[in-house]
N, C-alpha and C positions, 0 to 999 in steps of 0.2 A: 729661359729654362736653364736651371743649374742642377747638376747631378749631386745628390747627397750620399747615397749608398746603393749597393746592389748585392744580392745574395743569390748564388747559383747552387742548385741541388740536382745532382745527376744530369747536369746539362753538358753535352759533349763529353770532354775528358774530365770535367770537374765533378768530383763526388759531392763535395760541399765546400764552398768558399764564400767569404764575406769581405767586402771592400767598402771603406768609407772614402769618398772622393774629397780631397782638399781643394783649395783654390790655387791658381797659378798654373805653371807649365808642369804637366804630370807625364812622366815617362813610364810606359808599359814595356819592360825590357825582358827578353828571354830568347831562348833558341827557337829556330824555326819549328813549327808544329807543337810548341809547348802550350798554346791556348791563349795567346795575347789577343788576337783579333776576335776570339770567341767572346771576350768580355764586352766589346763594343757591339758585336752582333746580338748578345743577350739583351743589351739596352733596347735595341730596335725590336727584338722578339717580344719583350715584355709589353711594349706599346702596341705593336701592329700584328703580333701573332706570327703564324707560319709563313705569311707572304714576305716577312722580313728576313727569313732564314735562307741560307745559301744552299740547303739540301732539302730533301723530303723530310716530313716529320718523323718517319721511322728511324732516321739517322741522328736525330737531335738528342734522344735519350742516351745516356752513357751506356756503352756496349756491355759491360759486365754487371750492370744493375739488375737486381732481381725483378721478375715479371710483375710482382705486386707492389714494387716501389714506384713512387711518383717522380716525375720530372717537373721541376718548377723554378721560376725566377721571381724574386721580389725586388722591385726597383722603387727607390724614393727620390723625388726631385721637387724643385720649387718653380712655380710660375706666378709672377705678379704677387709675391708675398704669401701665396697659399702653398701648403705642403701636400703633395700628391704621393699616394702609396699604391703601386700597381702590383698585383700578384697574378701571374699566369701559370697554369698547371696543365699537365697531361697525365691522366690517371689510367691505371690498369693495363691489361694486355692490349686493348684496342686503342690506347693513347687518346682517351676521350678528353677533348679540350674544355677548359673552363677558365674564367678570370673574374676579378672584381677590382674596383677602383675606390679608394677612399680619398676624400678631400678634407683636410684638417680633421681627420679621425672619423668622418661620417661617410657611410656608403653612398657613392654617387652613381655607380654603374655596376651591373653584374652580367654574367654570361660572357663567353669568349667574343662573340660578334658585338654585343652591346658595349663592352668595354672598349673595343677597338674604335667603334663609331664615336663614342664619347671623347676619346683622346684625340682622334683625328680632328674633330671639331674644335676642341680646346687648344691644341697645338697649331692648328691651321695648315697642316701638311698631311699628305698621304705618305706611305712608306718610301716610294720612289723619290719624292721631293726631299724627304728627311735625309736619306742617305746621299743624295746628289749634292745637297747644299751644306750639310753639317759634317759629313764624314768623307774623307778622301783617301783612296788607296793608290799605291804606286801603279798597280796594274790597271786601275780604273780612273786615273787622273783625267784621261780624255773621254770619260763617259758622256759628257755633254757635247764636246766637240765632234765626236764620232757619230752623233745622231743626225738624222736628216733635218732639213730646214724646218719642216712641219713639226717634227718631234721636239726639236730644240725650242721652237716658239711656244708650243703647248706646255713644255716643262717650265720655261721661264715665266710665262703668264700665270701658271699655277703656283709656283714658288712665291711670286710677288703679289699674289691674290688679285691680279688684274683679270683673271678668268671670271671673277664675280661679275664684271661688267658684261662679259660675253653671256653669262647666264641671264643677266637682266635683259639684254637685247633679245635673247632667245624667248624669254617669257613674254616680253612686250609683243613680239611677232606672233607668238602662239595665241596671246589674248586677242590680237587684232584679227587673226584668221578665224578664231572661234566666234568673234562678234560678226564677222562677214558671213560666216556660215549660218549663224542665227538669223541675220538680216534676210538672207535668201530663203531660209525656212519660213520666216514670217510672211514674206512676199507670196510664197506658194500657197499659203493658207488664207490669203485675202479673198473676200467675196464681195459681190455687188450689193451695196446697202439698199438700193431702190428695189431690187428683186426680192430681198428679204422683207421689205415693207409690203410689197404686193402679196407675198405668201401669207403674211400676217392677216391681211384683210380677208383672204379666202378662208382661213381658219375661223375667223369671227362669224362669217356667214354660215359656215357649217354648224357652229354652236347654236345659232338662232334656230335653224331647222330642227336640230336634235331636241331642243327645248320644247318646241311645239308638239313633236311626237310624244314626248314624255308626259305632257299635260293631258293628251288624249288617252294614253294608257292609264293614267290615274283615274279618269272618269269611268272607264270600263271596269277597273278593279273595284271601285266603290259599288257598282251595280251587282257584280258577282258576289261580293261580300254579303249583300242583303239576301240574295237567294240561298246561299250556303247557310246563313244563320237560321232561316225558316226551316230548311231541311234538317238541320242539326237538332232543332227543338222537337220535331216530329220523331226523329230517330231515337232521341233520348227517352221519350215516353214509351216507345215500343221496346227499347232495350231493357227498361225497368220490368216490363211484363216478361220479356225473354229470360231475364235473370231469375225472376220468381218461378217461372215455369221450369227452368233447369233445376232449381233448388228442390221443387216438389218432386220432379222425376227421380232425382238422386235419393230423396228421402223414401220414396216408394220402393225403389230398388233395394235400398238398405233394409227396410222393414221386411220385405219379402225374403231376403237372404237370412235375416235373423230368425224368422218364423220357421224356415226350412231347417236351419241348424238346430232349433229347439226340438223339432219333431224327431230328428235323427238322434239327438241326445236321449230322448225319452225311450226310443227303441233299444239303444245300447244299455241303458240302466235296467230295463226289464230283463234283458238277457243276462246281465251281471247278477241280478237277484236270483235267477233260476240256478246259476252255477254255484252260488253260495249255499243254497239249500242242499245241493248234492254233497258239498264238502262237509256240511253239518252231520249228515248220515255217516260218512266215513270216520269222522272224529269220534262219534259215539261208539263205533265198533272197535277202535284200537286204543282208546283211553286207558283200559285196565293194565296194559303193559308198562305204564309209566313207573309204578312202584317197583316192579322187578328190575327195571333199568337202574334205579337208584341203589338197590342192594348189590347188584353185580359190579357196578362202578366202584363202590366202596371197597369191595373185596380185591379188585384189581389194583387199586392204589396202594393197599397194604402190602401185597405181594411185590410190587415194583420197588418199594422201599427196601425190602429184604434183598431183592435181586441186585440193587445198586451196590451194596456192601460186598456181595459175593463177587461181582465183576471187578470191583476196584482191587480186591485182594489178589485176584488172578493177574491183573495188569501189573501190580507192584512186584509180584514174584518174577514175572518176565523181565521187568526193568532191572531188578537186582542182578539177574543172570547176565544181562547185556553189559552192565557196569563192570562186572568182574572180568568179562572178556576184553573190554576196552582198556582196563587197567593193565592187563597182562601184555597187550600190544604196545602200550607206552613204555613199559620196562624194556622191551626189546629195542625200540628206537633210541632210547636214552643211552643204552650200552654202546650201540653202533656210533653215535655222534661223539661220545666221550673218547673213543679210540681215534677218531678222525682229528680232534682238536689237539692231540698230543704232538702233531707234526708242525704246528703253527709257528713256534719260536724260530726254527731254522729258516723258514720262508721270510719272516720279518727282517732278520739280520741281512739276508741277501738283498732285500729291497733297499736298505740303507746304503749298502755298498754301491749299488747301481746309481742311486741318486747323487752320491758324491762324484762318481765317475762322470756322469752326465754334466754336472756343474762345471767340472774342470775342462771338459771338451768344449762347452759353450763359450767359456771365457777365452780359450785359445782361438776358437773360430772368430769371435768378435775382434780379437787383436789382429788376426790376419786380414780380415775384411777392412779394418781401419787402415792397415798398411797399404792394401791395394788401392783404396780411395785416394790416399795421399799421393801415391805414385801416379795415378791418373790425373790428378790436379796439376802435379808437376809437369807431366807430359803436355797438358793443355796450355799451360803458361809458356813452356818452351816453344810450342807450335805457333802461338800468337806472336812471340818475339821473332821467330823464324820467318813468318810471313812478312813482318815489317822489314826485316833485314833484306829479304829477297826483293821486296818492292823498291826499297831505296837503292839497292845495287843495280837493278834493271833500269831505274830512272837515270842514274849517273852514267851507266854504260850507253844508254840511248843518246844522252846529250854529247858524250865524247870529251876528250881532254881539252879541245880548243874552245869549248863553249863557256858561256858565262853562267855564274850561279843564278838560278831563277829568282832568287830573293834579293841578294846584295849586288849582283852584277859583276862580281869579280871573276877573273879567268881561273878555271880549275888547275890547268897547267901540270906541274910535276907531281902534285898531290893526287892526281887522278888515279894512277896505278896503285898508290899506297891505300887510297880510300877503298877502291874496288877489292884489292887483296884482303884488306881488313874485314870487309863484309863477307867475302868467301870463307875466310877462316872462321868467322862467327857462325856462318850457316853450317859448316862441316861439324864444328863442335856441338852445335845444337842438335843435328841429326844423330851424332854419336850418343849424346846424352839420352835422346828419346829411345834409341835401340837398347841401351843398357837398362833403362827403367822398364821397358817392355819385357826383357828377359827376366828381370826380378819379379814382375807381375806374374809371368807364367810359372815360375817356381812356387810363388805363394799360392797360386790357384791350384797347383798339384797337391800341395800340403792340405789346402782347404778341402779338396775332394776326399782325401783319406779320412780327415776328421768327420766329414758328413757321413761317410759310409759307416764309420765306427759308431756314430751317434744313432744311426738307423738300427744297428745291431742291439745297442743298449736299450733303445726305445722298444724294440720287439720283445726283449726279455722282460722288460718292466711291465709290458702289457700282459704277458703270460703270468707273471707273479701277481699282478693286480687281480687277475681272474681267480687265482688260487686264494688270495686273501679275502676277496669278496665271498667266496664259497665258505671259508672258515668263519667269517663274520656272520654269515647267514646261519651256519651250524650253531654258533653260540646263541643266537636269538631263538633258534628252534628248540635247543635243549632246555633253555629257560622256560619256553612256552610249554614243552611236554611235561616238565617237572611240576609246573603250576597246574596243568590239566590233571596230572596223577593225583595231586593233593585234593583237588576238587572232586575227583571220582571216589576217593577214599571217604571223604566227608559225606558224599551222597549215599554211598554203600551203607555206612553206619546209620544214616537217617532212615533209609528204607527198611533195614532190619528191625529197628525200634517200632516203626509204624505197623509192620506186619504182626509183631508180637502183641502190640496193643489191640489190634482188631480181633485176635483169637480165631477159633474154628467157626465157620459159617456153613449151615446146612440149608439147601434150597431145592424145592421140587419143581423142576423145569417143565414137566409134562402137564401138571395141574395148572401152572401159570399160563400155558398156551391155550388150554381149554377155556379158562376164565376170560382170557383176552379175546378169543374168537366170539364168545357169547356177548361180550360187552360191545363189540363192533356191530353185531346184528341189532341189538337193542338201541344202540346210539342212533342208527338210521331211522328207526321207528319213532324215537323221541323227537328227532328233528321234524318229522312230519306232523306229529301231535302239536308241536309248538307253532308251526305255520298255520295249521288248520284252526287252532284256537284263535289266532289273530284275525283270520279271515272271517270267522263266525261273528266276531264282535262288531263287524262293520255292517251287518244286515240292517239294523234300525236306521243307520245313517243313509243307506241306499233308499229305503222306503220314504224317508223324509225328502230326499232329492227328487224322487219321481213325482211327488205331490207338488213341489215347487215348480218343476218344469211344466207341468200341466197347466198351472195358473198362468205362467208366462205366455203360453201358446194362446190362451183366451184373450189376454191383454193385447198382444201384437196383432191379432186378427182384427180387433176393433180399431186400432190405430190405422191400419192399412186401408180400411174402408173409409175413414175420414179424409185421408190424403186423396183418394180417388174423387171425392166430392169437390174438394178445393180446386183440382185441375179442371174439372168441368165448368166451375163457376168463373174461372179466370178469363175466358173468352180470348185466348191467344192464338193468332194465325201465323205460322212460321213462314209461309210463302210471302205474305204481305210484309213481314219484317225484313226478309232478305232483299225484296225489291226496293224498299226504302233505303237500305244500306247502299245499294248500287247507285241510286240517284245521288245520294250524299257524296260518295267517293268521286263520281264524275264531276260534280260541281266543284269539289275541293281541288281536283287535279287542274281543271280549267283556271281556277283562281291562282294556283301556284305557277302555272305557265305564264299568266299575265304579270305576276310579281317578278318572275325571273327575267321576263322581257324588259320590265322596268329597270331592274338592276343592271342589265346589259347596256341599256340606253344611258343610264347614269354613268356607267364606266366609260362609255364612249364620249360623253360630255367632259368627264374628268381628263381623259386622254387629250381631247381637243384643247382644254384649258392649259394642260402641261406643254403642248406644242406651242400655244400662244406665248407662254412664259419663256420657253426655250428660244423662240425667235427674237423676242424682246431682248433677252440676255445676249444672244449672238450679235444683235445690232450694236449693243453697247461694247461688246468685246472687239468687234471690228473697228469701232472708233478708237479704242485703246491701242490696238495693234498699229494703226496708222500713226498714233502719237509716239509709240515705241520705236517705229522705224526712223522717225526724225531724230530721236535721242541717240540711237545706235550709230547713225551716220555721223553725228557730231563726235561721238567717242572714238570712232575709227579714224577720223581726221586728226584727233589729238594724238593717238598712238602712232600714226604715220609720221608725225612731226618728231616724236621721240626716236623711233627706229624704223625707217622705211625699208624698202627693198634694197638688196645688195649692201652697199656701205654708206647709205645716206642716213641722216637723222642725228639728233643731238648726242645720243649715247655713243654712236660710232665716232663722232668727232672727238669726244672726250677720251675714248680708248686710244685713238691714234696719237693724241697729245701725250698720254702717259707712256705709251710705247716709245715715242721719239725721245723721251727723257732717259730711258733705261740704258741705251747704248753708250752715250757719253759718260754717264756715272760709272758704269762697269769699266769702261776704258780708263778713266781717271784712277779708280782704285787699283785696277790690275797693273797699270803702268808703275805706280808707286812700289808695289810689291816686286815687280819684275826688275826694276832698277836696283833695289836692295839685293835681291837674290843673285844678280849677275855682277855685282860690284860696280855698277854704273856703266857697264858695257852697253847695255840697251836701256833706253829711258822711256820709250813710248810703245804702248800696245793699243791697237784699235779694235773695237768690237763693232762690226758693221750691223746693218739692219737684219741680216740673217743670222746674227750672233756667231759669225765665224771670226777667228783670231788672225790678226795681221801684226807683224813686228816691224818697227822702223829701224833700219841699220844705216847709220850715217845719213839720216834724213830720207832714205828711200824705203818705200813700203813693200814688204814681202809676206807671202803666205807662211804660216807656221810650219808647213811641211818642208821648207827650205833648210831648216836649222837642225842641229844634232839632236839625238834622242834625249840627252840630258837637258838641253835648252828647251826642247818641246815639253818635257815634263815640268820644267820650272814655269813655262808660260801657262800650261794648263792648271798648275797649282795656283798661280797668280789669279787666274779666272775663278777658280773654286773659292779662294779666299775672298775675292771681291764680291762674289755672289753671297757668301756667308755674311760679310760685313754689311752689304746692302740690305739683306733680309733682317739682320739684327737691328739696323737703324729704323727700317720701316715698321718693325714689330715693337719699337720702343724698348729695346734691350730685353725682350722676352727670351731670346736665345742667347745664353751666356756661356755656351761651350761649343767647341769644335773638336773633331778627332781626325788625326792624320796618320794613316797606316802605311809604314814602310816607304816613306817619301824620299829617304836619303840614299837609296841603293845605287842610283846612277850619278850621284853628285860627289865631287871631291871635297876635301876637308874644308877649304876656304868657303865654298858655296853652302856647305852645311852650317857653318858659323853664320853666314849671311841670312839663311832661312831662319835660324834660331833668333837672330837679332830682330828680324822683321816680326816674328811671332811674339816676341817680347813687347813690341810696340802695340800689339793688339789687345793687351791686358785690360785697357780701359773699356773695351767693348765685350771681350770674352774673358770672363773670370776663371774659366777652366779651358786649357788647351791641352788635349791628350795626344801624346806622340807614341805611336806603336812602332818599335824597332828592335832588331837583334844586334845593332851596332852599339857596343858599350863605350866607344870613344866619346860619345856626347853626354855621358852621365854627369860630368862636372858642370855642364851648362844647364842642367835641369833643376828645378826647385824641389820636386818630389819624385821619388822613384818607387814603382810597384814592380817587384821582381816576379816573373811567372816561370815556373819550372815543372818538370815532369819526373815523377819517381819511377823506380824500377818496375812497378806494376802498371805503368802507363796512366796514372792519375795525376792531374794537374793541380798545383797549389800556388798560393800567392803569399808574398811577404812585402811589407812596406818599410822603406827606409826613411 
């Protein structure tokens, strides 16, 4: 695995930074807290997500980033000649995780968990193994040696992929247990085959008995079918007579009903003819008044025409008088509105003055609010810096002047008082700056309040003027409307005058008109009666004809009714005999149905017996197969026991012990080489025992690592970490081509730093990239590439490459 590039966006202190990783020894150099270790942490976070971060996810996103801004890292690296591009992101206020992986430009995995699983499988390490074997920190150099025996063993087996054999052993044992359980389950289900054969013979005997009963039932059904067939023939003959009898009875009832209806109709028509003769006498009496009605109606129509003109002239004269009154009222309204409009110019001028004043106040208010916001931002920035200064001061005071620097290991000494005093001075100046800006904000807020009160007064006066202007605009519209209405009234007045002149004087006798009208109403009622009576009289011949037709129908229906009576008597149908025959037929049919149902049940019983016979035959075959399967399972269990038996027996356990026995000597050899170089030949041998504990040989005598100084212990742990990385790289076939060492020089003097750098240079054939993270600038000249990491005054980290 070789790093190509990384991009950090809103990650920790980095707002946005891009780094292209060269090959060789790379130095990440910068002050403490500038973000050097963050770059290596971001490599792990891109691959493994939040479980590779040193804090909760809420603290990963840059502190001053906006809520809607994303936090993301894009990492590019190579494995086995293939280019990988990983992008991991946290979005929105809830920091929703997502990720995707591209291999040679093609999407290979998506989603946060899916990408992590894909990369763990491809790299062959989880986050813990990745950081333990490929990244070493000063404060964590003893991360492996401080673990318990069991934890160290588990980590080593996982890093070197020997845990795959453990998984295989576990799977073999699980498979063996599953087969043993299955074997026991099959045994429980075994049955006696001889008992099954005996049960089969019993079912065959039951089938033979049921078949004999079925044959007997069939003979009984055949006999019942003959009887029912004879009864059915007799019933059908009587049913034909019954149907004909029913039809004749229905016909008789219908004819009788029709005959009665005709007699009733004849009575009604005779009564109707008598009423028509009385109407004829009344018509002959009032017929002479018809001529008088025509004469009076003509006279009334002529007088109504004259009256129309008379009434129209009267209405037009009233309308003319009304128009003249409305025109006079409009003149009064127009005069009043004209006087009101003369005050409009003065009001409009005052409105323009207020608008200009309001604009000036708004601009002044906006300027003051901007000033207040700037002051608040400045206060917030100073408060953040103040918190950082207080934290650093408290940390130094807590450590005391005799303590070592937590990063580089140097004694604080005489600079202790100077550093503390410098932080106190910064804190006091920061507080003073905050107080001054808060006083300036209060002054600006007072001026802002005065402007807002003035703006309220201007707004109130503008509203009052607006109401006056609205009234004036309304008056302008009204005066235009009234003038238009006046012109329309004048035109209408002239039109009505001309129409009245054209009509001239009209004379009309109202009394005579009422007399003619009253007589016309009386004659009109009489005329309506004449009209009705005339129509009724014209129907008399038609009624006479209908009476004759009904009489003929009555004679015909009487003859038909007598014929139907004769047919019923000739049919010779006995209803009691027919009903008795129906009962006999139904009894026979029910008995036949019972026998048929009994036959069906017996056939079902035989089918059930046949199914039981087939079931037992199948069960006998299955029992034979189960016994065969038991033999096969016992053979498979024996083979699995040879591979991985109980406890530590079996071929796979023997192979695992062989591999483990090879790890200790290899690690000891690699670590001894590094330790000898680091100590300038003072110590030549390190031994890693079967519990992966470190022992150092001093003048040929073996001692525990705890006997030696802190600096020597750090070098021994570093030697072990480099030995692990070298062994993993060899086993992986140079898949891992980089290691990162974070602040490993803090406890070492100048000579041992050079020894460490010399040893690291010798690893360039295995690790094409060796990343050193340090704040010590004395080693710059020994590095091939330098990436400077620094923090600006706003607390944002940046990188430059030399």
